[in-house]
N, CA, C and O atoms as a Tinker XYZ file with bonds, in Angstrom:
   172  protein
     1  N     12.565000    0.144000  -13.913000    73     2
     2  CA    11.429000    0.064000  -14.797000    64     1     3
     3  C     11.145000    1.427000  -15.391000    63     2     4     5
     4  O     11.289000    2.446000  -14.716000    81     3
     5  N     10.749000    1.451000  -16.634000    73     3     6
     6  CA    10.419000    2.709000  -17.267000    64     5     7
     7  C      8.913000    2.904000  -17.265000    63     6     8     9
     8  O      8.150000    1.945000  -17.147000    81     7
     9  N      8.502000    4.138000  -17.394000    73     7    10
    10  CA     7.074000    4.431000  -17.386000    64     9    11
    11  C      6.609000    4.883000  -18.768000    63    10    12    13
    12  O      5.951000    5.915000  -18.900000    81    11
    13  N      6.953000    4.111000  -19.792000    73    11    14
    14  CA     6.532000    4.446000  -21.140000    64    13    15
    15  C      5.092000    4.013000  -21.348000    63    14    16    17
    16  O      4.662000    2.996000  -20.804000    81    15
    17  N      4.343000    4.780000  -22.134000    73    15    18
    18  CA     2.954000    4.396000  -22.396000    64    17    19
    19  C      2.885000    3.051000  -23.120000    63    18    20    21
    20  O      3.746000    2.735000  -23.942000    81    19
    21  N      1.876000    2.280000  -22.815000    73    19    22
    22  CA     1.724000    0.959000  -23.402000    64    21    23
    23  C      0.432000    0.937000  -24.212000    63    22    24    25
    24  O     -0.623000    1.360000  -23.737000    81    23
    25  N      0.532000    0.441000  -25.429000    73    23    26
    26  CA    -0.658000    0.316000  -26.261000    64    25    27
    27  C     -1.492000   -0.861000  -25.785000    63    26    28    29
    28  O     -0.978000   -1.763000  -25.124000    81    27
    29  N     -2.747000   -0.855000  -26.112000    73    27    30
    30  CA    -3.640000   -1.944000  -25.719000    64    29    31
    31  C     -3.139000   -3.261000  -26.315000    63    30    32    33
    32  O     -2.814000   -3.329000  -27.500000    81    31
    33  N     -3.080000   -4.296000  -25.491000    73    31    34
    34  CA    -2.650000   -5.605000  -25.963000    64    33    35
    35  C     -1.179000   -5.892000  -25.731000    63    34    36    37
    36  O     -0.749000   -7.038000  -25.857000    81    35
    37  N     -0.403000   -4.878000  -25.396000    73    35    38
    38  CA     1.012000   -5.107000  -25.126000    64    37    39
    39  C      1.190000   -5.456000  -23.655000    63    38    40    41
    40  O      0.373000   -5.081000  -22.814000    81    39
    41  N      2.257000   -6.173000  -23.356000    73    39    42
    42  CA     2.538000   -6.586000  -21.984000    64    41    43
    43  C      3.665000   -5.750000  -21.417000    63    42    44    45
    44  O      4.584000   -5.344000  -22.129000    81    43
    45  N      3.576000   -5.500000  -20.113000    73    43    46
    46  CA     4.665000   -4.818000  -19.419000    64    45    47
    47  C      5.033000   -5.647000  -18.198000    63    46    48    49
    48  O      4.202000   -6.382000  -17.664000    81    47
    49  N      6.265000   -5.527000  -17.764000    73    47    50
    50  CA     6.714000   -6.248000  -16.571000    64    49    51
    51  C      6.249000   -5.502000  -15.324000    63    50    52    53
    52  O      6.356000   -4.278000  -15.252000    81    51
    53  N      5.738000   -6.236000  -14.349000    73    51    54
    54  CA     5.301000   -5.658000  -13.085000    64    53    55
    55  C      6.195000   -6.199000  -11.985000    63    54    56    57
    56  O      6.401000   -7.408000  -11.876000    81    55
    57  N      6.721000   -5.301000  -11.177000    73    55    58
    58  CA     7.589000   -5.686000  -10.071000    64    57    59
    59  C      6.740000   -5.813000   -8.809000    63    58    60    61
    60  O      6.364000   -4.795000   -8.227000    81    59
    61  N      6.425000   -7.047000   -8.365000    73    59    62
    62  CA     5.559000   -7.212000   -7.195000    64    61    63
    63  C      6.164000   -6.643000   -5.914000    63    62    64    65
    64  O      5.425000   -6.172000   -5.050000    81    63
    65  N      7.474000   -6.674000   -5.772000    73    63    66
    66  CA     8.106000   -6.116000   -4.576000    64    65    67
    67  C      7.928000   -4.602000   -4.521000    63    66    68    69
    68  O      7.723000   -4.033000   -3.449000    81    67
    69  N      8.007000   -3.960000   -5.670000    73    67    70
    70  CA     7.790000   -2.516000   -5.735000    64    69    71
    71  C      6.350000   -2.179000   -5.349000    63    70    72    73
    72  O      6.113000   -1.215000   -4.620000    81    71
    73  N      5.403000   -2.957000   -5.829000    73    71    74
    74  CA     3.989000   -2.747000   -5.488000    64    73    75
    75  C      3.757000   -2.966000   -3.991000    63    74    76    77
    76  O      3.007000   -2.213000   -3.369000    81    75
    77  N      4.387000   -3.982000   -3.409000    73    75    78
    78  CA     4.221000   -4.280000   -1.988000    64    77    79
    79  C      4.790000   -3.163000   -1.127000    63    78    80    81
    80  O      4.223000   -2.837000   -0.085000    81    79
    81  N      5.904000   -2.573000   -1.548000    73    79    82
    82  CA     6.495000   -1.472000   -0.792000    64    81    83
    83  C      5.558000   -0.266000   -0.739000    63    82    84    85
    84  O      5.541000    0.468000    0.248000    81    83
    85  N      4.789000   -0.068000   -1.792000    73    83    86
    86  CA     3.892000    1.088000   -1.851000    64    85    87
    87  C      2.705000    0.950000   -0.905000    63    86    88    89
    88  O      2.178000    1.962000   -0.443000    81    87
    89  N      2.269000   -0.277000   -0.602000    73    87    90
    90  CA     1.103000   -0.461000    0.261000    64    89    91
    91  C      1.459000   -0.993000    1.642000    63    90    92    93
    92  O      0.565000   -1.324000    2.421000    81    91
    93  N      2.733000   -1.079000    1.957000    73    91    94
    94  CA     3.156000   -1.666000    3.227000    64    93    95
    95  C      2.552000   -0.935000    4.422000    63    94    96    97
    96  O      2.103000   -1.583000    5.367000    81    95
    97  N      2.529000    0.384000    4.405000    73    95    98
    98  CA     1.993000    1.156000    5.514000    64    97    99
    99  C      0.496000    0.983000    5.701000    63    98   100   101
   100  O     -0.023000    1.243000    6.787000    81    99
   101  N     -0.199000    0.554000    4.676000    73    99   102
   102  CA    -1.648000    0.382000    4.741000    64   101   103
   103  C     -2.042000   -0.670000    5.757000    63   102   104   105
   104  O     -3.087000   -0.540000    6.394000    81   103
   105  N     -1.244000   -1.703000    5.927000    73   103   106
   106  CA    -1.589000   -2.823000    6.797000    64   105   107
   107  C     -1.108000   -2.656000    8.229000    63   106   108   109
   108  O     -1.304000   -3.559000    9.042000    81   107
   109  N     -0.490000   -1.544000    8.561000    73   107   110
   110  CA    -0.003000   -1.314000    9.920000    64   109   111
   111  C     -1.163000   -0.900000   10.823000    63   110   112   113
   112  O     -2.094000   -0.224000   10.384000    81   111
   113  N     -1.096000   -1.315000   12.100000    73   111   114
   114  CA    -2.124000   -0.900000   13.046000    64   113   115
   115  C     -2.013000    0.594000   13.309000    63   114   116   117
   116  O     -0.915000    1.148000   13.361000    81   115
   117  N     -3.162000    1.238000   13.474000    73   115   118
   118  CA    -3.196000    2.670000   13.754000    64   117   119
   119  C     -4.147000    2.943000   14.908000    63   118   120   121
   120  O     -5.131000    2.229000   15.105000    81   119
   121  N     -3.842000    3.976000   15.658000    73   119   122
   122  CA    -4.744000    4.408000   16.719000    64   121   123
   123  C     -5.875000    5.191000   16.048000    63   122   124   125
   124  O     -5.628000    6.174000   15.350000    81   123
   125  N     -7.123000    4.746000   16.267000    73   123   126
   126  CA    -8.253000    5.436000   15.642000    64   125   127
   127  C     -9.047000    6.262000   16.649000    63   126   128   129
   128  O     -9.827000    7.133000   16.263000    81   127
   129  N     -8.848000    5.988000   17.952000    73   127   130
   130  CA    -9.528000    6.771000   18.986000    64   129   131
   131  C     -8.821000    6.559000   20.316000    63   130   132   133
   132  O     -8.164000    5.542000   20.535000    81   131
   133  N     -8.970000    7.551000   21.207000    73   131   134
   134  CA    -8.430000    7.441000   22.562000    64   133   135
   135  C     -9.510000    7.855000   23.552000    63   134   136   137
   136  O    -10.247000    8.815000   23.327000    81   135
   137  N     -9.589000    7.111000   24.651000    73   135   138
   138  CA   -10.513000    7.464000   25.718000    64   137   139
   139  C     -9.788000    7.228000   27.038000    63   138   140   141
   140  O     -9.329000    6.122000   27.321000    81   139
   141  N     -9.693000    8.280000   27.835000    73   139   142
   142  CA    -8.898000    8.260000   29.055000    64   141   143
   143  C     -7.483000    7.813000   28.694000    63   142   144   145
   144  O     -6.830000    8.501000   27.910000    81   143
   145  N     -6.981000    6.713000   29.216000    73   143   146
   146  CA    -5.642000    6.236000   28.875000    64   145   147
   147  C     -5.683000    5.008000   27.989000    63   146   148   149
   148  O     -4.707000    4.260000   27.922000    81   147
   149  N     -6.801000    4.789000   27.308000    73   147   150
   150  CA    -6.953000    3.599000   26.476000    64   149   151
   151  C     -6.975000    3.998000   25.013000    63   150   152   153
   152  O     -7.622000    4.977000   24.643000    81   151
   153  N     -6.271000    3.246000   24.181000    73   151   154
   154  CA    -6.243000    3.525000   22.747000    64   153   155
   155  C     -6.966000    2.421000   21.988000    63   154   156   157
   156  O     -6.733000    1.236000   22.227000    81   155
   157  N     -7.840000    2.817000   21.076000    73   155   158
   158  CA    -8.531000    1.879000   20.195000    64   157   159
   159  C     -7.758000    1.838000   18.890000    63   158   160   161
   160  O     -7.511000    2.878000   18.278000    81   159
   161  N     -7.369000    0.629000   18.457000    73   159   162
   162  CA    -6.566000    0.504000   17.239000    64   161   163
   163  C     -7.349000   -0.231000   16.165000    63   162   164   165
   164  O     -8.252000   -1.015000   16.457000    81   163
   165  N     -6.990000    0.035000   14.926000    73   163   166
   166  CA    -7.581000   -0.693000   13.811000    64   165   167
   167  C     -6.848000   -2.008000   13.636000    63   166   168   169
   168  O     -5.675000   -2.116000   13.992000    81   167
   169  N     -7.505000   -2.978000   13.108000    73   167   170
   170  CA    -6.868000   -4.288000   12.926000    64   169   171
   171  C     -6.498000   -4.500000   11.509000    63   170   172
   172  O     -5.950000   -5.548000   11.164000    81   171
């Protein structure tokens, strides 16, 4: 895909797989806090 500027009203192709790859890490569980030997994770 090229990144040429698009005028208002023109259509461009969007690759949904490319968009999904960019946000894939966002939905992974992460450790947000630790207390003693217990980890609190985000859902």
